[in-house]
PDB file of N, CA, C and O in Angstrom:
ATOM      1  N   MET A   1     227.070  89.626 -25.581  1.00  0.00           N
ATOM      2  CA  MET A   1     228.341  89.220 -24.993  1.00  0.00           C
ATOM      3  C   MET A   1     228.650  87.797 -25.443  1.00  0.00           C
ATOM      4  O   MET A   1     227.824  86.896 -25.295  1.00  0.00           O
ATOM      5  N   ASP A   2     229.835  87.606 -25.986  1.00  0.00           N
ATOM      6  CA  ASP A   2     230.276  86.298 -26.468  1.00  0.00           C
ATOM      7  C   ASP A   2     231.162  85.612 -25.435  1.00  0.00           C
ATOM      8  O   ASP A   2     231.769  86.256 -24.579  1.00  0.00           O
ATOM      9  N   ALA A   3     231.216  84.317 -25.538  1.00  0.00           N
ATOM     10  CA  ALA A   3     232.097  83.518 -24.701  1.00  0.00           C
ATOM     11  C   ALA A   3     232.785  82.501 -25.590  1.00  0.00           C
ATOM     12  O   ALA A   3     232.289  82.155 -26.662  1.00  0.00           O
ATOM     13  N   ILE A   4     233.941  82.023 -25.128  1.00  0.00           N
ATOM     14  CA  ILE A   4     234.615  80.936 -25.829  1.00  0.00           C
ATOM     15  C   ILE A   4     234.671  79.740 -24.891  1.00  0.00           C
ATOM     16  O   ILE A   4     234.879  79.881 -23.685  1.00  0.00           O
ATOM     17  N   GLY A   5     234.484  78.579 -25.461  1.00  0.00           N
ATOM     18  CA  GLY A   5     234.549  77.342 -24.699  1.00  0.00           C
ATOM     19  C   GLY A   5     235.574  76.432 -25.338  1.00  0.00           C
ATOM     20  O   GLY A   5     235.629  76.318 -26.562  1.00  0.00           O
ATOM     21  N   MET A   6     236.382  75.786 -24.524  1.00  0.00           N
ATOM     22  CA  MET A   6     237.445  74.921 -25.034  1.00  0.00           C
ATOM     23  C   MET A   6     237.398  73.562 -24.348  1.00  0.00           C
ATOM     24  O   MET A   6     237.216  73.463 -23.135  1.00  0.00           O
ATOM     25  N   VAL A   7     237.565  72.528 -25.148  1.00  0.00           N
ATOM     26  CA  VAL A   7     237.683  71.165 -24.627  1.00  0.00           C
ATOM     27  C   VAL A   7     238.967  70.589 -25.207  1.00  0.00           C
ATOM     28  O   VAL A   7     239.111  70.461 -26.423  1.00  0.00           O
ATOM     29  N   GLU A   8     239.893  70.246 -24.326  1.00  0.00           N
ATOM     30  CA  GLU A   8     241.169  69.675 -24.745  1.00  0.00           C
ATOM     31  C   GLU A   8     241.129  68.168 -24.531  1.00  0.00           C
ATOM     32  O   GLU A   8     240.728  67.687 -23.472  1.00  0.00           O
ATOM     33  N   THR A   9     241.551  67.433 -25.553  1.00  0.00           N
ATOM     34  CA  THR A   9     241.514  65.976 -25.520  1.00  0.00           C
ATOM     35  C   THR A   9     242.891  65.403 -25.816  1.00  0.00           C
ATOM     36  O   THR A   9     243.805  66.120 -26.224  1.00  0.00           O
ATOM     37  N   ASN A  10     243.023  64.099 -25.605  1.00  0.00           N
ATOM     38  CA  ASN A  10     244.302  63.456 -25.902  1.00  0.00           C
ATOM     39  C   ASN A  10     244.272  62.660 -27.205  1.00  0.00           C
ATOM     40  O   ASN A  10     245.203  61.908 -27.494  1.00  0.00           O
ATOM     41  N   SER A  11     243.201  62.822 -27.997  1.00  0.00           N
ATOM     42  CA  SER A  11     243.152  62.139 -29.290  1.00  0.00           C
ATOM     43  C   SER A  11     242.213  62.877 -30.243  1.00  0.00           C
ATOM     44  O   SER A  11     241.320  63.611 -29.821  1.00  0.00           O
ATOM     45  N   TYR A  12     242.439  62.662 -31.531  1.00  0.00           N
ATOM     46  CA  TYR A  12     241.598  63.291 -32.538  1.00  0.00           C
ATOM     47  C   TYR A  12     240.168  62.763 -32.474  1.00  0.00           C
ATOM     48  O   TYR A  12     239.216  63.525 -32.641  1.00  0.00           O
ATOM     49  N   VAL A  13     240.018  61.478 -32.237  1.00  0.00           N
ATOM     50  CA  VAL A  13     238.683  60.871 -32.158  1.00  0.00           C
ATOM     51  C   VAL A  13     237.894  61.483 -31.008  1.00  0.00           C
ATOM     52  O   VAL A  13     236.719  61.811 -31.171  1.00  0.00           O
ATOM     53  N   ALA A  14     238.521  61.640 -29.855  1.00  0.00           N
ATOM     54  CA  ALA A  14     237.847  62.267 -28.712  1.00  0.00           C
ATOM     55  C   ALA A  14     237.482  63.712 -29.029  1.00  0.00           C
ATOM     56  O   ALA A  14     236.433  64.191 -28.600  1.00  0.00           O
ATOM     57  N   ALA A  15     238.330  64.408 -29.770  1.00  0.00           N
ATOM     58  CA  ALA A  15     238.046  65.798 -30.144  1.00  0.00           C
ATOM     59  C   ALA A  15     236.839  65.886 -31.072  1.00  0.00           C
ATOM     60  O   ALA A  15     236.003  66.777 -30.920  1.00  0.00           O
ATOM     61  N   VAL A  16     236.744  64.969 -32.028  1.00  0.00           N
ATOM     62  CA  VAL A  16     235.596  64.966 -32.943  1.00  0.00           C
ATOM     63  C   VAL A  16     234.314  64.659 -32.169  1.00  0.00           C
ATOM     64  O   VAL A  16     233.284  65.296 -32.392  1.00  0.00           O
ATOM     65  N   GLN A  17     234.376  63.693 -31.266  1.00  0.00           N
ATOM     66  CA  GLN A  17     233.205  63.386 -30.439  1.00  0.00           C
ATOM     67  C   GLN A  17     232.817  64.580 -29.580  1.00  0.00           C
ATOM     68  O   GLN A  17     231.633  64.880 -29.431  1.00  0.00           O
ATOM     69  N   ALA A  18     233.805  65.261 -29.015  1.00  0.00           N
ATOM     70  CA  ALA A  18     233.533  66.446 -28.191  1.00  0.00           C
ATOM     71  C   ALA A  18     232.874  67.536 -29.033  1.00  0.00           C
ATOM     72  O   ALA A  18     231.894  68.143 -28.601  1.00  0.00           O
ATOM     73  N   ALA A  19     233.400  67.788 -30.221  1.00  0.00           N
ATOM     74  CA  ALA A  19     232.841  68.815 -31.099  1.00  0.00           C
ATOM     75  C   ALA A  19     231.394  68.494 -31.464  1.00  0.00           C
ATOM     76  O   ALA A  19     230.532  69.373 -31.439  1.00  0.00           O
ATOM     77  N   GLU A  20     231.136  67.252 -31.798  1.00  0.00           N
ATOM     78  CA  GLU A  20     229.779  66.831 -32.144  1.00  0.00           C
ATOM     79  C   GLU A  20     228.829  67.048 -30.968  1.00  0.00           C
ATOM     80  O   GLU A  20     227.724  67.560 -31.149  1.00  0.00           O
ATOM     81  N   ALA A  21     229.247  66.665 -29.784  1.00  0.00           N
ATOM     82  CA  ALA A  21     228.413  66.845 -28.595  1.00  0.00           C
ATOM     83  C   ALA A  21     228.193  68.328 -28.309  1.00  0.00           C
ATOM     84  O   ALA A  21     227.103  68.724 -27.897  1.00  0.00           O
ATOM     85  N   MET A  22     229.213  69.141 -28.524  1.00  0.00           N
ATOM     86  CA  MET A  22     229.110  70.577 -28.249  1.00  0.00           C
ATOM     87  C   MET A  22     228.055  71.248 -29.128  1.00  0.00           C
ATOM     88  O   MET A  22     227.211  71.994 -28.632  1.00  0.00           O
ATOM     89  N   VAL A  23     228.105  70.980 -30.429  1.00  0.00           N
ATOM     90  CA  VAL A  23     227.159  71.651 -31.330  1.00  0.00           C
ATOM     91  C   VAL A  23     225.752  71.080 -31.216  1.00  0.00           C
ATOM     92  O   VAL A  23     224.780  71.769 -31.525  1.00  0.00           O
ATOM     93  N   ARG A  24     225.631  69.835 -30.779  1.00  0.00           N
ATOM     94  CA  ARG A  24     224.295  69.262 -30.577  1.00  0.00           C
ATOM     95  C   ARG A  24     223.660  69.733 -29.273  1.00  0.00           C
ATOM     96  O   ARG A  24     222.435  69.802 -29.171  1.00  0.00           O
ATOM     97  N   ALA A  25     224.481  70.057 -28.276  1.00  0.00           N
ATOM     98  CA  ALA A  25     223.964  70.425 -26.958  1.00  0.00           C
ATOM     99  C   ALA A  25     223.555  71.885 -26.862  1.00  0.00           C
ATOM    100  O   ALA A  25     222.691  72.231 -26.056  1.00  0.00           O
ATOM    101  N   ALA A  26     224.160  72.746 -27.669  1.00  0.00           N
ATOM    102  CA  ALA A  26     223.919  74.185 -27.496  1.00  0.00           C
ATOM    103  C   ALA A  26     224.150  74.927 -28.800  1.00  0.00           C
ATOM    104  O   ALA A  26     224.757  74.406 -29.736  1.00  0.00           O
ATOM    105  N   ASN A  27     223.659  76.137 -28.839  1.00  0.00           N
ATOM    106  CA  ASN A  27     223.803  76.990 -30.020  1.00  0.00           C
ATOM    107  C   ASN A  27     225.184  77.649 -30.008  1.00  0.00           C
ATOM    108  O   ASN A  27     225.327  78.826 -29.675  1.00  0.00           O
ATOM    109  N   VAL A  28     226.205  76.850 -30.383  1.00  0.00           N
ATOM    110  CA  VAL A  28     227.568  77.350 -30.477  1.00  0.00           C
ATOM    111  C   VAL A  28     228.109  77.021 -31.859  1.00  0.00           C
ATOM    112  O   VAL A  28     227.586  76.162 -32.569  1.00  0.00           O
ATOM    113  N   GLU A  29     229.164  77.725 -32.215  1.00  0.00           N
ATOM    114  CA  GLU A  29     229.842  77.472 -33.482  1.00  0.00           C
ATOM    115  C   GLU A  29     231.272  77.046 -33.176  1.00  0.00           C
ATOM    116  O   GLU A  29     231.960  77.687 -32.382  1.00  0.00           O
ATOM    117  N   ILE A  30     231.714  75.971 -33.805  1.00  0.00           N
ATOM    118  CA  ILE A  30     233.107  75.555 -33.660  1.00  0.00           C
ATOM    119  C   ILE A  30     233.942  76.529 -34.490  1.00  0.00           C
ATOM    120  O   ILE A  30     233.757  76.639 -35.702  1.00  0.00           O
ATOM    121  N   VAL A  31     234.857  77.229 -33.832  1.00  0.00           N
ATOM    122  CA  VAL A  31     235.651  78.243 -34.526  1.00  0.00           C
ATOM    123  C   VAL A  31     237.095  77.808 -34.734  1.00  0.00           C
ATOM    124  O   VAL A  31     237.855  78.487 -35.424  1.00  0.00           O
ATOM    125  N   GLY A  32     237.472  76.692 -34.151  1.00  0.00           N
ATOM    126  CA  GLY A  32     238.836  76.242 -34.363  1.00  0.00           C
ATOM    127  C   GLY A  32     239.123  74.913 -33.709  1.00  0.00           C
ATOM    128  O   GLY A  32     238.438  74.477 -32.784  1.00  0.00           O
ATOM    129  N   VAL A  33     240.165  74.284 -34.225  1.00  0.00           N
ATOM    130  CA  VAL A  33     240.704  73.059 -33.651  1.00  0.00           C
ATOM    131  C   VAL A  33     242.215  73.258 -33.643  1.00  0.00           C
ATOM    132  O   VAL A  33     242.823  73.499 -34.686  1.00  0.00           O
ATOM    133  N   GLU A  34     242.806  73.157 -32.476  1.00  0.00           N
ATOM    134  CA  GLU A  34     244.246  73.353 -32.319  1.00  0.00           C
ATOM    135  C   GLU A  34     244.900  72.033 -31.938  1.00  0.00           C
ATOM    136  O   GLU A  34     244.399  71.307 -31.079  1.00  0.00           O
ATOM    137  N   ARG A  35     246.012  71.730 -32.577  1.00  0.00           N
ATOM    138  CA  ARG A  35     246.776  70.525 -32.232  1.00  0.00           C
ATOM    139  C   ARG A  35     248.100  70.952 -31.626  1.00  0.00           C
ATOM    140  O   ARG A  35     248.800  71.808 -32.169  1.00  0.00           O
ATOM    141  N   SER A  36     248.430  70.355 -30.511  1.00  0.00           N
ATOM    142  CA  SER A  36     249.686  70.650 -29.826  1.00  0.00           C
ATOM    143  C   SER A  36     250.234  69.341 -29.285  1.00  0.00           C
ATOM    144  O   SER A  36     249.757  68.831 -28.271  1.00  0.00           O
ATOM    145  N   GLY A  37     251.217  68.810 -29.951  1.00  0.00           N
ATOM    146  CA  GLY A  37     251.744  67.508 -29.553  1.00  0.00           C
ATOM    147  C   GLY A  37     250.661  66.453 -29.675  1.00  0.00           C
ATOM    148  O   GLY A  37     250.070  66.283 -30.741  1.00  0.00           O
ATOM    149  N   ALA A  38     250.402  65.750 -28.596  1.00  0.00           N
ATOM    150  CA  ALA A  38     249.384  64.699 -28.604  1.00  0.00           C
ATOM    151  C   ALA A  38     247.998  65.219 -28.264  1.00  0.00           C
ATOM    152  O   ALA A  38     247.035  64.454 -28.291  1.00  0.00           O
ATOM    153  N   HIS A  39     247.874  66.501 -27.945  1.00  0.00           N
ATOM    154  CA  HIS A  39     246.583  67.051 -27.539  1.00  0.00           C
ATOM    155  C   HIS A  39     245.878  67.773 -28.681  1.00  0.00           C
ATOM    156  O   HIS A  39     246.513  68.394 -29.534  1.00  0.00           O
ATOM    157  N   VAL A  40     244.557  67.675 -28.676  1.00  0.00           N
ATOM    158  CA  VAL A  40     243.717  68.361 -29.652  1.00  0.00           C
ATOM    159  C   VAL A  40     242.674  69.152 -28.869  1.00  0.00           C
ATOM    160  O   VAL A  40     241.979  68.600 -28.016  1.00  0.00           O
ATOM    161  N   THR A  41     242.566  70.448 -29.164  1.00  0.00           N
ATOM    162  CA  THR A  41     241.618  71.310 -28.461  1.00  0.00           C
ATOM    163  C   THR A  41     240.560  71.810 -29.426  1.00  0.00           C
ATOM    164  O   THR A  41     240.879  72.346 -30.487  1.00  0.00           O
ATOM    165  N   VAL A  42     239.300  71.635 -29.055  1.00  0.00           N
ATOM    166  CA  VAL A  42     238.163  72.139 -29.827  1.00  0.00           C
ATOM    167  C   VAL A  42     237.752  73.463 -29.192  1.00  0.00           C
ATOM    168  O   VAL A  42     237.581  73.551 -27.976  1.00  0.00           O
ATOM    169  N   ILE A  43     237.595  74.499 -30.029  1.00  0.00           N
ATOM    170  CA  ILE A  43     237.242  75.833 -29.546  1.00  0.00           C
ATOM    171  C   ILE A  43     235.907  76.234 -30.152  1.00  0.00           C
ATOM    172  O   ILE A  43     235.727  76.195 -31.369  1.00  0.00           O
ATOM    173  N   ALA A  44     234.969  76.623 -29.284  1.00  0.00           N
ATOM    174  CA  ALA A  44     233.628  77.014 -29.728  1.00  0.00           C
ATOM    175  C   ALA A  44     233.306  78.405 -29.210  1.00  0.00           C
ATOM    176  O   ALA A  44     233.874  78.860 -28.217  1.00  0.00           O
ATOM    177  N   ARG A  45     232.392  79.073 -29.892  1.00  0.00           N
ATOM    178  CA  ARG A  45     231.963  80.411 -29.499  1.00  0.00           C
ATOM    179  C   ARG A  45     230.444  80.462 -29.456  1.00  0.00           C
ATOM    180  O   ARG A  45     229.764  79.871 -30.295  1.00  0.00           O
ATOM    181  N   GLY A  46     229.923  81.179 -28.465  1.00  0.00           N
ATOM    182  CA  GLY A  46     228.488  81.375 -28.321  1.00  0.00           C
ATOM    183  C   GLY A  46     228.228  82.250 -27.112  1.00  0.00           C
ATOM    184  O   GLY A  46     229.163  82.783 -26.515  1.00  0.00           O
ATOM    185  N   ASN A  47     226.977  82.399 -26.752  1.00  0.00           N
ATOM    186  CA  ASN A  47     226.704  83.182 -25.550  1.00  0.00           C
ATOM    187  C   ASN A  47     227.194  82.391 -24.332  1.00  0.00           C
ATOM    188  O   ASN A  47     227.402  81.182 -24.432  1.00  0.00           O
ATOM    189  N   PRO A  48     227.381  83.051 -23.189  1.00  0.00           N
ATOM    190  CA  PRO A  48     227.967  82.353 -22.033  1.00  0.00           C
ATOM    191  C   PRO A  48     227.224  81.085 -21.614  1.00  0.00           C
ATOM    192  O   PRO A  48     227.865  80.075 -21.323  1.00  0.00           O
ATOM    193  N   ALA A  49     225.908  81.110 -21.576  1.00  0.00           N
ATOM    194  CA  ALA A  49     225.156  79.923 -21.164  1.00  0.00           C
ATOM    195  C   ALA A  49     225.338  78.786 -22.169  1.00  0.00           C
ATOM    196  O   ALA A  49     225.509  77.629 -21.783  1.00  0.00           O
ATOM    197  N   ALA A  50     225.302  79.117 -23.445  1.00  0.00           N
ATOM    198  CA  ALA A  50     225.486  78.098 -24.477  1.00  0.00           C
ATOM    199  C   ALA A  50     226.893  77.525 -24.428  1.00  0.00           C
ATOM    200  O   ALA A  50     227.076  76.317 -24.575  1.00  0.00           O
ATOM    201  N   ALA A  51     227.880  78.373 -24.226  1.00  0.00           N
ATOM    202  CA  ALA A  51     229.268  77.899 -24.158  1.00  0.00           C
ATOM    203  C   ALA A  51     229.457  76.956 -22.977  1.00  0.00           C
ATOM    204  O   ALA A  51     230.125  75.930 -23.103  1.00  0.00           O
ATOM    205  N   ARG A  52     228.871  77.297 -21.824  1.00  0.00           N
ATOM    206  CA  ARG A  52     228.986  76.420 -20.647  1.00  0.00           C
ATOM    207  C   ARG A  52     228.339  75.062 -20.911  1.00  0.00           C
ATOM    208  O   ARG A  52     228.905  74.018 -20.585  1.00  0.00           O
ATOM    209  N   SER A  53     227.153  75.091 -21.503  1.00  0.00           N
ATOM    210  CA  SER A  53     226.442  73.849 -21.808  1.00  0.00           C
ATOM    211  C   SER A  53     227.221  73.004 -22.815  1.00  0.00           C
ATOM    212  O   SER A  53     227.335  71.788 -22.664  1.00  0.00           O
ATOM    213  N   ALA A  54     227.749  73.658 -23.832  1.00  0.00           N
ATOM    214  CA  ALA A  54     228.502  72.949 -24.864  1.00  0.00           C
ATOM    215  C   ALA A  54     229.768  72.318 -24.292  1.00  0.00           C
ATOM    216  O   ALA A  54     230.083  71.169 -24.603  1.00  0.00           O
ATOM    217  N   VAL A  55     230.492  73.055 -23.463  1.00  0.00           N
ATOM    218  CA  VAL A  55     231.727  72.529 -22.881  1.00  0.00           C
ATOM    219  C   VAL A  55     231.425  71.363 -21.946  1.00  0.00           C
ATOM    220  O   VAL A  55     232.173  70.387 -21.899  1.00  0.00           O
ATOM    221  N   SER A  56     230.343  71.468 -21.213  1.00  0.00           N
ATOM    222  CA  SER A  56     229.952  70.369 -20.334  1.00  0.00           C
ATOM    223  C   SER A  56     229.673  69.109 -21.149  1.00  0.00           C
ATOM    224  O   SER A  56     230.161  68.030 -20.815  1.00  0.00           O
ATOM    225  N   ALA A  57     228.891  69.245 -22.215  1.00  0.00           N
ATOM    226  CA  ALA A  57     228.562  68.095 -23.066  1.00  0.00           C
ATOM    227  C   ALA A  57     229.800  67.557 -23.779  1.00  0.00           C
ATOM    228  O   ALA A  57     229.993  66.344 -23.859  1.00  0.00           O
ATOM    229  N   GLY A  58     230.633  68.449 -24.295  1.00  0.00           N
ATOM    230  CA  GLY A  58     231.853  68.023 -24.982  1.00  0.00           C
ATOM    231  C   GLY A  58     232.823  67.334 -24.050  1.00  0.00           C
ATOM    232  O   GLY A  58     233.467  66.353 -24.422  1.00  0.00           O
ATOM    233  N   GLY A  59     232.926  67.848 -22.836  1.00  0.00           N
ATOM    234  CA  GLY A  59     233.800  67.223 -21.844  1.00  0.00           C
ATOM    235  C   GLY A  59     233.340  65.822 -21.483  1.00  0.00           C
ATOM    236  O   GLY A  59     234.149  64.902 -21.361  1.00  0.00           O
ATOM    237  N   ARG A  60     232.034  65.668 -21.314  1.00  0.00           N
ATOM    238  CA  ARG A  60     231.498  64.327 -21.003  1.00  0.00           C
ATOM    239  C   ARG A  60     231.762  63.353 -22.149  1.00  0.00           C
ATOM    240  O   ARG A  60     232.123  62.200 -21.916  1.00  0.00           O
ATOM    241  N   ALA A  61     231.580  63.818 -23.386  1.00  0.00           N
ATOM    242  CA  ALA A  61     231.807  62.947 -24.545  1.00  0.00           C
ATOM    243  C   ALA A  61     233.267  62.510 -24.621  1.00  0.00           C
ATOM    244  O   ALA A  61     233.552  61.337 -24.864  1.00  0.00           O
ATOM    245  N   ALA A  62     234.185  63.438 -24.417  1.00  0.00           N
ATOM    246  CA  ALA A  62     235.611  63.105 -24.452  1.00  0.00           C
ATOM    247  C   ALA A  62     235.980  62.185 -23.292  1.00  0.00           C
ATOM    248  O   ALA A  62     236.795  61.275 -23.448  1.00  0.00           O
ATOM    249  N   GLU A  63     235.383  62.424 -22.140  1.00  0.00           N
ATOM    250  CA  GLU A  63     235.667  61.612 -20.962  1.00  0.00           C
ATOM    251  C   GLU A  63     235.236  60.158 -21.166  1.00  0.00           C
ATOM    252  O   GLU A  63     235.914  59.236 -20.711  1.00  0.00           O
ATOM    253  N   ARG A  64     234.104  59.955 -21.854  1.00  0.00           N
ATOM    254  CA  ARG A  64     233.633  58.589 -22.132  1.00  0.00           C
ATOM    255  C   ARG A  64     234.670  57.795 -22.925  1.00  0.00           C
ATOM    256  O   ARG A  64     234.757  56.574 -22.794  1.00  0.00           O
ATOM    257  N   LEU A  65     235.451  58.490 -23.742  1.00  0.00           N
ATOM    258  CA  LEU A  65     236.491  57.823 -24.530  1.00  0.00           C
ATOM    259  C   LEU A  65     237.835  57.820 -23.814  1.00  0.00           C
ATOM    260  O   LEU A  65     238.838  57.375 -24.373  1.00  0.00           O
ATOM    261  N   GLY A  66     237.858  58.309 -22.594  1.00  0.00           N
ATOM    262  CA  GLY A  66     239.112  58.379 -21.843  1.00  0.00           C
ATOM    263  C   GLY A  66     240.041  59.452 -22.367  1.00  0.00           C
ATOM    264  O   GLY A  66     241.254  59.386 -22.168  1.00  0.00           O
ATOM    265  N   GLY A  67     239.462  60.461 -23.049  1.00  0.00           N
ATOM    266  CA  GLY A  67     240.311  61.445 -23.711  1.00  0.00           C
ATOM    267  C   GLY A  67     240.261  62.858 -23.184  1.00  0.00           C
ATOM    268  O   GLY A  67     240.908  63.736 -23.755  1.00  0.00           O
ATOM    269  N   LEU A  68     239.521  63.121 -22.115  1.00  0.00           N
ATOM    270  CA  LEU A  68     239.430  64.498 -21.618  1.00  0.00           C
ATOM    271  C   LEU A  68     240.710  64.884 -20.885  1.00  0.00           C
ATOM    272  O   LEU A  68     241.146  64.190 -19.966  1.00  0.00           O
ATOM    273  N   VAL A  69     241.305  66.000 -21.303  1.00  0.00           N
ATOM    274  CA  VAL A  69     242.486  66.541 -20.636  1.00  0.00           C
ATOM    275  C   VAL A  69     242.083  67.747 -19.795  1.00  0.00           C
ATOM    276  O   VAL A  69     242.444  67.833 -18.621  1.00  0.00           O
ATOM    277  N   ALA A  70     241.337  68.682 -20.388  1.00  0.00           N
ATOM    278  CA  ALA A  70     240.916  69.891 -19.674  1.00  0.00           C
ATOM    279  C   ALA A  70     239.761  70.530 -20.421  1.00  0.00           C
ATOM    280  O   ALA A  70     239.546  70.266 -21.604  1.00  0.00           O
ATOM    281  N   SER A  71     239.018  71.376 -19.715  1.00  0.00           N
ATOM    282  CA  SER A  71     237.954  72.148 -20.367  1.00  0.00           C
ATOM    283  C   SER A  71     237.816  73.479 -19.640  1.00  0.00           C
ATOM    284  O   SER A  71     238.095  73.579 -18.445  1.00  0.00           O
ATOM    285  N   GLU A  72     237.379  74.504 -20.379  1.00  0.00           N
ATOM    286  CA  GLU A  72     237.272  75.833 -19.790  1.00  0.00           C
ATOM    287  C   GLU A  72     236.337  76.697 -20.622  1.00  0.00           C
ATOM    288  O   GLU A  72     236.235  76.539 -21.838  1.00  0.00           O
ATOM    289  N   VAL A  73     235.653  77.618 -19.939  1.00  0.00           N
ATOM    290  CA  VAL A  73     234.829  78.631 -20.592  1.00  0.00           C
ATOM    291  C   VAL A  73     235.354  79.991 -20.160  1.00  0.00           C
ATOM    292  O   VAL A  73     235.577  80.225 -18.972  1.00  0.00           O
ATOM    293  N   ILE A  74     235.550  80.884 -21.117  1.00  0.00           N
ATOM    294  CA  ILE A  74     235.940  82.258 -20.812  1.00  0.00           C
ATOM    295  C   ILE A  74     234.838  83.163 -21.326  1.00  0.00           C
ATOM    296  O   ILE A  74     234.615  83.263 -22.533  1.00  0.00           O
ATOM    297  N   CYS A  75     234.148  83.825 -20.401  1.00  0.00           N
ATOM    298  CA  CYS A  75     233.095  84.764 -20.762  1.00  0.00           C
ATOM    299  C   CYS A  75     233.718  86.120 -21.055  1.00  0.00           C
ATOM    300  O   CYS A  75     234.574  86.588 -20.303  1.00  0.00           O
ATOM    301  N   ALA A  76     233.303  86.741 -22.124  1.00  0.00           N
ATOM    302  CA  ALA A  76     233.793  88.068 -22.524  1.00  0.00           C
ATOM    303  C   ALA A  76     235.318  88.140 -22.473  1.00  0.00           C
ATOM    304  O   ALA A  76     235.875  88.919 -21.700  1.00  0.00           O
ATOM    305  N   PRO A  77     235.995  87.334 -23.290  1.00  0.00           N
ATOM    306  CA  PRO A  77     237.460  87.331 -23.259  1.00  0.00           C
ATOM    307  C   PRO A  77     238.036  88.704 -23.622  1.00  0.00           C
ATOM    308  O   PRO A  77     237.480  89.428 -24.448  1.00  0.00           O
ATOM    309  N   ALA A  78     239.151  89.041 -22.993  1.00  0.00           N
ATOM    310  CA  ALA A  78     239.845  90.299 -23.279  1.00  0.00           C
ATOM    311  C   ALA A  78     240.379  90.282 -24.709  1.00  0.00           C
ATOM    312  O   ALA A  78     240.620  89.219 -25.281  1.00  0.00           O
ATOM    313  N   ALA A  79     240.557  91.456 -25.272  1.00  0.00           N
ATOM    314  CA  ALA A  79     241.055  91.568 -26.649  1.00  0.00           C
ATOM    315  C   ALA A  79     242.404  90.866 -26.809  1.00  0.00           C
ATOM    316  O   ALA A  79     242.653  90.234 -27.836  1.00  0.00           O
ATOM    317  N   SER A  80     243.268  90.970 -25.812  1.00  0.00           N
ATOM    318  CA  SER A  80     244.572  90.319 -25.916  1.00  0.00           C
ATOM    319  C   SER A  80     244.445  88.799 -25.871  1.00  0.00           C
ATOM    320  O   SER A  80     245.258  88.094 -26.469  1.00  0.00           O
ATOM    321  N   THR A  81     243.443  88.292 -25.175  1.00  0.00           N
ATOM    322  CA  THR A  81     243.191  86.848 -25.162  1.00  0.00           C
ATOM    323  C   THR A  81     242.648  86.397 -26.505  1.00  0.00           C
ATOM    324  O   THR A  81     243.007  85.328 -26.999  1.00  0.00           O
ATOM    325  N   GLU A  82     241.780  87.213 -27.099  1.00  0.00           N
ATOM    326  CA  GLU A  82     241.214  86.886 -28.420  1.00  0.00           C
ATOM    327  C   GLU A  82     242.293  86.665 -29.464  1.00  0.00           C
ATOM    328  O   GLU A  82     242.120  85.853 -30.373  1.00  0.00           O
ATOM    329  N   LYS A  83     243.406  87.378 -29.344  1.00  0.00           N
ATOM    330  CA  LYS A  83     244.505  87.250 -30.315  1.00  0.00           C
ATOM    331  C   LYS A  83     245.150  85.869 -30.278  1.00  0.00           C
ATOM    332  O   LYS A  83     245.800  85.462 -31.240  1.00  0.00           O
ATOM    333  N   LEU A  84     244.975  85.148 -29.177  1.00  0.00           N
ATOM    334  CA  LEU A  84     245.532  83.799 -29.060  1.00  0.00           C
ATOM    335  C   LEU A  84     244.714  82.762 -29.805  1.00  0.00           C
ATOM    336  O   LEU A  84     245.200  81.666 -30.086  1.00  0.00           O
ATOM    337  N   LEU A  85     243.477  83.103 -30.124  1.00  0.00           N
ATOM    338  CA  LEU A  85     242.556  82.152 -30.743  1.00  0.00           C
ATOM    339  C   LEU A  85     242.835  82.021 -32.238  1.00  0.00           C
ATOM    340  O   LEU A  85     243.363  82.945 -32.856  1.00  0.00           O
ATOM    341  N   PRO A  86     242.482  80.874 -32.819  1.00  0.00           N
ATOM    342  CA  PRO A  86     242.748  80.670 -34.246  1.00  0.00           C
ATOM    343  C   PRO A  86     242.032  81.679 -35.130  1.00  0.00           C
ATOM    344  O   PRO A  86     242.463  81.925 -36.256  1.00  0.00           O
ATOM    345  N   THR A  87     240.938  82.269 -34.638  1.00  0.00           N
ATOM    346  CA  THR A  87     240.217  83.257 -35.438  1.00  0.00           C
ATOM    347  C   THR A  87     240.837  84.639 -35.282  1.00  0.00           C
ATOM    348  O   THR A  87     240.444  85.571 -35.984  1.00  0.00           O
ATOM    349  N   GLY A  88     241.800  84.787 -34.376  1.00  0.00           N
ATOM    350  CA  GLY A  88     242.456  86.071 -34.170  1.00  0.00           C
ATOM    351  C   GLY A  88     241.530  87.135 -33.641  1.00  0.00           C
ATOM    352  O   GLY A  88     241.788  88.326 -33.810  1.00  0.00           O
ATOM    353  N   GLY A  89     240.446  86.717 -32.999  1.00  0.00           N
ATOM    354  CA  GLY A  89     239.500  87.680 -32.433  1.00  0.00           C
ATOM    355  C   GLY A  89     238.458  88.136 -33.422  1.00  0.00           C
ATOM    356  O   GLY A  89     237.724  89.086 -33.151  1.00  0.00           O
ATOM    357  N   ALA A  90     238.376  87.474 -34.576  1.00  0.00           N
ATOM    358  CA  ALA A  90     237.375  87.869 -35.586  1.00  0.00           C
ATOM    359  C   ALA A  90     235.991  87.488 -35.173  1.00  0.00           C
ATOM    360  O   ALA A  90     235.035  87.746 -35.905  1.00  0.00           O
TER     361      ALA A  90
END
């Protein structure tokens, strides 16, 4: 069972720090980076426990820079939700 973890930041630097913390904290793969206006969201995939750990670490890293906007983990996302992701559910 796969999960997706997302950390949304208010700057590119915070997003890079979040991504680095995510992959160092857990066995996840960064599958996308989405930019929307001033926000940058890092999207990772892994098992549910790894995704939770990665999002926690990434959120803390972004928060240290004053850049955390939101974070979330979705365990076993629905097929229609997968279509929203940059990988298109691949």
